[in-house]
Structures are given as structure tokens and as C-alpha cells.
N, CA, C and O of each residue as an XYZ file, in Angstrom:
344
protein
N       0.904     -1.104      0.013
C      -0.065      0.022      0.041
C       0.938      1.154      0.009
O       2.054      1.063      0.521
N       0.454      2.291     -0.659
C       1.160      3.422     -0.855
C       0.416      4.588     -0.642
O      -0.565      4.797     -1.356
N       0.815      5.571      0.449
C       0.125      6.662      0.748
C       0.974      7.795      1.255
O       2.129      7.557      1.607
N       0.460      9.059      1.320
C       1.246     10.229      1.669
C       1.282     10.072      3.078
O       0.231     10.250      3.693
N       2.387      9.748      3.737
C       2.459      9.816      5.016
C       2.278     10.882      5.924
O       3.300     11.484      6.253
N       1.317     11.207      6.347
C       0.742     12.420      7.301
C       0.310     11.925      8.390
O      -0.218     10.814      8.347
N       0.424     12.609      9.611
C      -0.039     12.388     10.856
C      -1.570     11.884     10.840
O      -1.859     10.835     11.416
N      -2.511     12.622     10.196
C      -3.826     12.466     10.107
C      -4.287     11.192      9.494
O      -5.312     10.614      9.856
N      -3.364     10.705      8.396
C      -3.422      9.320      7.617
C      -3.136      8.371      8.613
O      -3.977      7.504      8.849
N      -1.912      8.410      9.330
C      -1.184      7.377      9.983
C      -2.096      7.120     11.047
O      -2.304      5.959     11.400
N      -2.765      8.265     11.694
C      -3.543      7.890     12.893
C      -4.881      7.123     12.765
O      -5.430      6.668     13.768
N      -5.432      6.973     11.455
C      -6.474      6.281     10.885
C      -6.268      4.720     10.549
O      -7.132      3.851     10.428
N      -4.775      4.614     10.425
C      -4.526      3.249     10.046
C      -4.817      2.218     11.054
O      -4.398      2.348     12.205
N      -5.591      1.082     10.644
C      -5.979      0.204     11.791
C      -4.778     -0.837     11.990
O      -3.850     -0.941     11.189
N      -4.907     -1.558     13.107
C      -3.896     -2.668     13.091
C      -4.793     -3.880     12.329
O      -5.987     -3.837     12.032
N      -3.929     -4.859     12.134
C      -4.270     -6.079     11.382
C      -3.920     -7.379     12.047
O      -3.228     -7.263     13.059
N      -4.223     -8.467     11.722
C      -3.789     -9.588     12.275
C      -2.410    -10.075     11.817
O      -1.895    -11.045     12.374
N      -1.729     -9.353     10.704
C      -0.519     -9.362     10.353
C       0.114     -7.999     10.205
O      -0.463     -6.953      9.907
N       1.421     -8.186     10.467
C       2.224     -6.826     10.330
C       2.117     -6.624      8.803
O       2.075     -7.505      7.944
N       2.078     -5.108      8.617
C       2.187     -4.576      7.105
C       2.849     -3.191      6.981
O       3.012     -2.384      7.896
N       3.165     -3.071      5.826
C       4.120     -1.673      5.767
C       3.080     -0.798      4.902
O       2.272     -1.283      4.110
N       3.228      0.506      5.173
C       2.479      1.629      4.152
C       3.730      2.338      3.831
O       4.428      2.942      4.645
N       3.948      2.208      2.567
C       5.007      3.159      1.897
C       4.491      4.492      1.471
O       3.403      4.715      0.939
N       5.591      5.498      1.834
C       5.218      6.843      1.329
C       5.461      7.107     -0.097
O       6.352      6.615     -0.790
N       4.488      8.007     -0.466
C       4.415      8.417     -2.164
C       5.591      9.423     -2.299
O       6.093      9.582     -3.412
N       6.021     10.058     -1.310
C       6.882     11.183     -1.538
C       8.368     10.870     -1.233
O       9.292     11.630     -1.526
N       8.502      9.686     -0.621
C      10.080      9.193     -0.580
C      10.161      7.798     -0.697
O       9.826      7.142      0.290
N      10.539      7.211     -1.707
C      10.622      5.719     -1.931
C      11.598      5.123     -0.935
O      12.680      5.648     -0.673
N      11.199      4.113     -0.451
C      11.868      3.225      0.676
C      11.455      3.685      2.139
O      11.658      3.021      3.155
N      10.901      4.808      2.089
C      10.348      5.264      3.461
C       8.875      4.636      3.924
O       7.897      4.953      3.246
N       8.713      3.803      5.000
C       7.394      3.436      5.178
C       7.226      3.466      6.645
O       8.092      3.769      7.466
N       5.774      3.047      6.915
C       5.344      2.949      8.342
C       5.042      1.396      8.316
O       4.440      0.757      7.452
N       5.608      0.970      9.468
C       5.459     -0.297      9.984
C       4.291     -0.399     10.969
O       4.257      0.173     12.059
N       3.389     -1.148     10.492
C       1.948     -1.433     11.654
C       1.982     -2.749     11.971
O       2.151     -3.649     11.149
N       1.804     -2.911     13.309
C       2.143     -4.122     13.798
C       0.461     -4.573     14.527
O      -0.378     -3.734     14.856
N       0.325     -5.797     14.627
C      -0.906     -6.283     15.133
C      -1.238     -5.822     16.360
O      -2.422     -5.933     16.679
N      -0.263     -5.189     17.350
C      -0.477     -4.719     18.724
C      -1.132     -3.273     18.581
O      -1.775     -2.704     19.463
N      -0.857     -2.795     17.332
C      -1.385     -1.367     16.991
C      -0.353     -0.481     17.055
O      -0.612      0.693     16.792
N       1.048     -0.865     17.423
C       2.160     -0.005     17.451
C       2.622      0.284     15.969
O       2.652     -0.574     15.087
N       2.971      1.581     15.816
C       3.300      2.136     14.429
C       4.800      2.764     14.531
O       5.022      3.639     15.368
N       5.754      2.327     13.719
C       7.030      2.807     13.620
C       7.378      3.161     12.240
O       6.996      2.496     11.277
N       8.111      4.221     12.151
C       8.832      4.758     10.755
C       9.966      3.792     10.635
O      10.547      3.376     11.638
N      10.323      3.392      9.299
C      11.341      2.493      8.871
C      11.729      3.016      7.541
O      11.128      3.928      6.974
N      12.848      2.343      7.033
C      13.575      2.504      5.815
C      13.400      0.889      5.411
O      13.548     -0.060      6.180
N      13.084      0.844      4.146
C      13.296     -0.665      3.417
C      14.061     -0.674      2.320
O      13.770      0.086      1.397
N      14.985     -1.388      2.242
C      16.153     -1.215      1.178
C      16.550     -2.558      0.912
O      16.219     -3.476      1.662
N      17.343     -2.750     -0.263
C      18.185     -3.917     -0.539
C      19.680     -3.617     -0.798
O      20.062     -2.985     -1.782
N      20.505     -4.120      0.162
C      21.882     -3.791     -0.156
C      22.511     -4.326     -1.200
O      22.234     -5.486     -1.509
N      23.255     -3.757     -1.775
C      24.333     -4.308     -2.979
C      25.232     -5.179     -2.225
O      26.077     -4.787     -1.419
N      24.998     -6.339     -2.534
C      25.890     -7.397     -1.871
C      26.018     -8.475     -2.897
O      25.071     -9.179     -3.248
N      27.294     -8.575     -3.383
C      27.677     -9.598     -4.440
C      26.923     -9.395     -5.693
O      26.496     -8.270     -5.953
N      26.722    -10.401     -6.501
C      26.218    -10.128     -7.790
C      24.738    -10.223     -7.886
O      24.074     -9.663     -8.759
N      24.205    -11.063     -6.810
C      22.600    -11.374     -6.868
C      21.965    -10.263     -6.159
O      22.626     -9.323     -5.718
N      20.608    -10.358     -6.034
C      19.746     -9.232     -5.428
C      19.805     -9.827     -3.755
O      19.486    -10.968     -3.423
N      20.181     -8.994     -3.044
C      20.139     -9.274     -1.598
C      18.612     -9.216     -0.968
O      17.721     -8.551     -1.496
N      18.441     -9.940      0.139
C      17.036     -9.806      0.861
C      16.974     -8.251      1.245
O      17.939     -7.539      1.524
N      15.763     -7.922      1.202
C      15.288     -6.638      1.731
C      15.710     -6.498      3.221
O      15.501     -7.478      3.937
N      16.337     -5.281      3.824
C      16.423     -5.059      4.792
C      15.642     -3.986      5.474
O      15.211     -3.074      4.769
N      15.402     -3.979      6.765
C      14.459     -2.892      7.434
C      15.130     -2.268      8.483
O      15.540     -2.945      9.426
N      15.325     -0.827      8.430
C      16.067     -0.011      9.376
C      14.864      0.769     10.197
O      14.203      1.637      9.628
N      14.636      0.420     11.510
C      13.643      1.136     12.148
C      14.351      2.696     12.631
O      15.408      2.827     13.249
N      13.500      3.724     12.187
C      13.797      5.085     12.454
C      13.298      5.576     14.102
O      13.950      6.228     14.918
N      11.994      5.036     14.225
C      11.620      5.444     15.322
C      10.044      5.205     15.639
O       9.359      4.860     14.676
N       9.472      5.340     16.763
C       8.115      5.320     16.935
C       7.283      6.409     16.452
O       7.702      7.564     16.536
N       6.035      6.126     15.908
C       5.177      7.121     15.486
C       4.574      7.965     16.664
O       4.169      7.260     17.588
N       4.448      9.105     16.810
C       4.017     10.052     17.863
C       5.445     10.536     18.685
O       5.587     11.651     19.186
N       6.212      9.717     18.702
C       7.773     10.412     19.201
C       8.387     11.146     18.122
O       9.125     12.082     18.432
N       8.197     10.865     16.874
C       8.888     11.632     15.799
C       7.518     12.086     14.753
O       6.583     11.300     14.600
N       7.543     13.221     14.186
C       6.458     13.484     13.236
C       6.889     12.923     12.036
O       8.035     12.480     11.957
N       6.069     12.882     11.025
C       6.398     12.115      9.649
C       7.323     13.134      9.095
O       8.240     12.565      8.503
N       7.403     14.117      9.070
C       8.555     14.988      8.433
C       9.871     14.872      9.269
O      10.960     14.996      8.710
N       9.791     14.690     10.299
C      11.049     14.412     11.116
C      11.691     12.972     10.735
O      12.900     12.764     10.627
N      10.762     12.110     10.570
C      11.208     10.667     10.208
C      11.599     10.622      8.775
O      12.483      9.846      8.411
N      11.040     11.347      8.009
C      11.282     11.513      6.481
C      12.662     11.955      6.356
O      13.356     11.265      5.609
N      13.250     13.010      6.953
C      14.470     13.706      7.012
C      15.457     12.640      7.564
O      16.450     12.428      6.869
N      15.334     12.018      8.594
C      16.104     10.773      9.132
C      16.300      9.763      7.891
O      17.413      9.359      7.554
N      15.156      9.416      7.278
C      15.247      8.424      6.193
C      16.159      8.794      5.059
O      16.918      7.981      4.531
N      16.058     10.022      4.715
C      16.890     10.459      3.611
C      18.264     10.483      4.044
O      19.118     10.360      3.166
N      18.626     10.618      5.233
C      20.266     10.323      5.634
C      20.480      8.937      5.695
O      21.551      8.513      5.262
N      19.525      8.031      6.227
C      19.748      6.642      6.221
C      20.135      6.000      4.843
O      21.029      5.167      4.693
N      19.261      6.555      3.780
C      19.275      6.189      2.538
C      20.702      6.717      1.777
O      21.349      5.971      1.041
N      21.030      7.902      2.025
C      22.461      8.445      1.467
C      23.543      7.469      2.131
O      24.504      7.205      1.408
N      23.523      6.969      3.249
C      24.600      6.060      3.848
C      24.336      4.701      3.199
O      25.317      3.991      2.975
N      23.162      4.281      2.885
C      23.019      2.961      2.354
C      23.668      2.935      1.005
O      24.232      1.930      0.570
N      23.571      4.088      0.343
C      23.908      4.436     -1.190
C      25.388      4.622     -1.220
O      26.003      4.334     -2.246
N      26.003      5.083     -0.169
C      27.449      5.149     -0.142
C      28.325      3.990      0.027
O      29.547      4.136      0.038
């Protein structure tokens, strides 16, 4: 699922019986991790360049929703993505 990650949108996302990710339309790889418990965290999902094949996706947790605003988390995600690319 892809949405513009805004506080008002995130607050309305319901928990499910399984963990799911909602990806941001403004920044590829930046997502919200929604857990069955109702907890929500900002994450970066990426594939590292290891060897000649495609590596399994990795998840870097930025922090919990409510402790960070979507804008703060998006800015941190840009930094994480720059480090992964380097």
C-alpha cells in the first residue's frame, strides 16, 4: 500500500492480524510499519548491494510514531538512504 504519510492518515490506519507496511509516496523506501498490537514505527526498507545477486530486503527502524513526526522521520530516512547508497 502507498500513501502520503501524514499524521492524520497514520492515526487512522487500523492494526491487522499481520504486520504490514505502508510506503510513502513522497520518498521511496520510507514506510510505516503497522504491527498487530497497534504499534506504529517509521522504517526504511532497502536492498543492499551484496555480491552479484539481489540481496534480501533489510529494514532499518527510525523510531515510533508519535515520538517523531512524519516530517522528522522522513528527514532521518533521507540520511539513512544516503548512507546505504554510499
